Structures are given as C-alpha cells and as structure tokens.
N, C-alpha and C positions, 0 to 999 in steps of 0.2 A: 640913567646913562652916566658912566664915570668918565671924567676927562683927566688926563695926566696933568699934574701941576707944571706950570711953566717955570722958567728960570734955571735951566741947565741941570736938571735932575735926571737926565737920561742915563739909563743903566744898560750896558751891553752884555748880553749873554753870548759869549764867544762860541760855546758849543751849539747853541741854537742857530747862530749865524752860519756856522759851518754846515749844519744840517740843511739849512735853507739853500745854501750855495750848491750842495750836492743834489738836492731836488731840482734846482734850476738846470744843472748840467744834465740830469736824466731827462728832463722835459725837452731840452734842446736836442739831445741825441735821439729821442723818440720821434720828434718832429722831422728830423733829417733822415730817419731810417726808411728804407724802401718797403719794409715789411709792416704788417699790422701791429706786431709786438717786437720788443727788443728780446733777443735771446739772453739766456742767463750769462753767457760768455760776454755779450755786449755790455750788459749791466755791470758785470765785474770789471770790465775794462774802463767804463766811464767812472766807476767809483774807486778805481785804482786799488782793487782788492789785493792783487799780487804785491804791490808796493807796501801796502799796510802790513801784510803778513811778513814781508821781508824787514819790517822795522821802520818803515817810512812814517813820517809824522804828517797828519792832515794839515796842520797849521803851517807847515813849512812848504806846502805845495806851490805857493805863489809868492 
C-alpha cells in the first residue's frame, strides 16, 4: 500500500477535477429525474454541450 508523502506536496489535476465535477452533476440530475434514465438531451443540457460548442469554457462556468 502506498501512502502519499506529507508536507504540502498535493498536486491538482484541473482536468480531472472538472471531469469529477461533471460526473457529480450527472449523478445529481439522474437522481432528480423522474425517468429510469436521462435522455440524451438531458445529458447534453447537464454537460452544457451547446455552450461548449458555442465556445464556452468549462473552467469559466463557475
């Protein structure tokens, strides 16, 4: 078992953090949905696909 060294050596992968955030948003949307599955349109809306195609930046969302 490996343990991360202590002492402020944390590294942040901003791309991975953004992916985790999007997954969380999908989970929240799925749990709030009345159907068994999210439609493709709902998934696109949660992931803000239209904004991304229009040139939006995922990092500037919040």
